[in-house]
C-alpha positions as a printed NumPy array, in Angstrom:
array([[  2.217, -17.345,   4.595],
       [  0.177, -14.871,   2.542],
       [ -2.464, -14.471,   5.219],
       [  0.488, -13.811,   7.539],
       [  1.732, -11.005,   5.254],
       [ -1.708,  -9.407,   5.248],
       [ -1.971,  -9.791,   9.023],
       [  1.503,  -8.3  ,   9.503],
       [  0.537,  -5.2  ,   7.508],
       [ -2.645,  -4.844,   9.549],
       [ -0.703,  -5.256,  12.81 ],
       [  1.825,  -2.611,  11.734],
       [ -1.025,  -0.222,  10.954],
       [ -2.628,  -0.835,  14.352],
       [  0.7  ,  -0.41 ,  16.136],
       [  1.134,   3.037,  14.58 ],
       [ -2.292,   4.086,  15.823],
       [ -1.659,   2.728,  19.336],
       [  1.672,   4.528,  19.659],
       [ -0.136,   7.845,  19.328],
       [  0.704,   8.243,  15.674],
       [ -1.669,   8.489,  12.792],
       [ -3.411,   5.262,  11.875],
       [ -1.981,   3.615,   8.775],
       [ -4.657,   2.717,   6.249],
       [ -4.39 ,  -0.791,   4.81 ],
       [ -5.06 ,  -0.816,   1.056],
       [ -5.497,  -4.11 ,  -0.821],
       [ -4.865,  -3.775,  -4.558],
       [ -7.253,  -6.192,  -6.283],
       [ -7.814,  -6.856,  -9.984],
       [ -7.772,  -9.707, -12.475],
       [ -4.48 , -11.221, -13.628],
       [ -2.268,  -9.088, -15.923],
       [ -4.017,  -5.799, -15.202],
       [ -0.944,  -3.982, -13.854],
       [ -1.386,  -4.16 , -10.065],
       [  2.27 ,  -4.927,  -9.336],
       [  3.486,  -2.543, -12.041],
       [  1.413,   0.282, -10.528],
       [  2.802,  -0.417,  -7.064],
       [  6.342,  -0.633,  -8.476],
       [  5.881,   2.843,  -9.964],
       [  4.626,   4.244,  -6.65 ],
       [  7.295,   2.535,  -4.544],
       [ 10.253,   2.898,  -6.912],
       [ 10.732,  -0.877,  -7.06 ],
       [ 10.922,  -3.49 ,  -9.828],
       [  9.28 ,  -6.539,  -8.245],
       [  7.151,  -7.251, -11.345],
       [ 10.362,  -8.02 , -13.251],
       [ 11.053, -10.97 , -10.945],
       [  7.62 , -12.622, -10.824],
       [  7.546, -16.146, -12.33 ],
       [  5.647, -15.939, -15.598],
       [  4.946, -12.256, -14.844],
       [  2.184, -13.365, -12.464],
       [  2.195, -12.363,  -8.786],
       [  2.362, -15.518,  -6.684],
       [  1.785, -14.162,  -3.169],
       [  0.448, -11.269,  -1.118],
       [  3.224,  -8.715,  -0.728],
       [  2.95 ,  -5.912,   1.85 ],
       [  4.676,  -2.542,   1.411],
       [  4.556,   0.784,   3.227],
       [  4.204,   3.995,   1.216],
       [  4.665,   7.387,   2.894],
       [  2.614,  10.032,   1.102],
       [  3.478,  13.688,   1.819],
       [  0.386,  15.655,   2.732],
       [  1.387,  18.207,   0.09 ],
       [  0.289,  15.601,  -2.469],
       [ -3.207,  16.117,  -1.066],
       [ -3.061,  19.876,  -1.689],
       [ -1.647,  20.955,   1.675],
       [  0.456,  23.923,   0.504],
       [  0.133,  27.615,   1.201],
       [  1.237,  30.429,  -1.062],
       [  1.772,  32.497,   2.1  ],
       [  4.401,  30.109,   3.453],
       [  8.014,  30.705,   2.36 ],
       [  8.628,  28.85 ,  -0.87 ],
       [  5.104,  27.399,  -0.822],
       [  6.069,  25.137,   2.106],
       [  3.665,  22.562,   3.37 ],
       [  0.94 ,  23.826,   5.692],
       [  1.501,  20.582,   7.59 ],
       [  5.212,  21.119,   8.161],
       [  6.325,  18.315,   5.862],
       [  4.083,  15.725,   7.53 ],
       [  3.053,  12.603,   5.69 ],
       [  0.602,   9.761,   5.996],
       [  1.486,   6.1  ,   5.608],
       [ -0.382,   3.543,   3.564],
       [  0.135,  -0.196,   4.013],
       [ -0.257,  -1.56 ,   0.479],
       [ -1.081,  -5.215,  -0.168],
       [ -0.232,  -6.438,  -3.655],
       [ -2.403,  -9.453,  -4.445],
       [ -2.272, -12.164,  -7.113],
       [ -4.972, -11.852,  -9.77 ],
       [ -5.173, -15.421, -11.066],
       [ -8.324, -17.248,  -9.975],
       [ -6.231, -20.022,  -8.393],
       [ -5.199, -17.498,  -5.718],
       [ -8.722, -16.524,  -4.619],
       [ -8.042, -17.432,  -0.994],
       [ -5.073, -15.067,  -0.859],
       [ -7.138, -12.198,  -2.265],
       [ -9.909, -12.929,   0.249],
       [ -7.423, -12.82 ,   3.138],
       [ -5.965,  -9.513,   1.939],
       [ -9.313,  -7.85 ,   1.301],
       [-10.644,  -9.106,   4.638],
       [ -8.064,  -7.137,   6.621],
       [ -7.971,  -4.042,   4.397],
       [ -9.528,  -0.654,   5.097],
       [ -9.8  ,  -0.068,   1.345],
       [ -9.811,  -2.688,  -1.405]])
């Protein structure tokens, strides 16, 4: 099932690129157990999934999509009214893969990192 989650995120990214849209980068978040991977993603996504993990340890690969406004990357112009985005409010999407850190889940991490653009 976890390889399926990673594959689904990769397929969604490819579908965006094929439909003429911007390609969605797939980012696998990898680190040892209890280093804050899920907590970091919760902060970015506005979720609280870490609160519901058994024993506070991620048990599976969990895909999420994060839309990042291009203004976050410095795309503003002081010449535009109100400092509006040079890109007209455009954003880029990132497919984020939260991975378990415990060594027992090494296969899941390998599957996620194998399909990621960035790990």
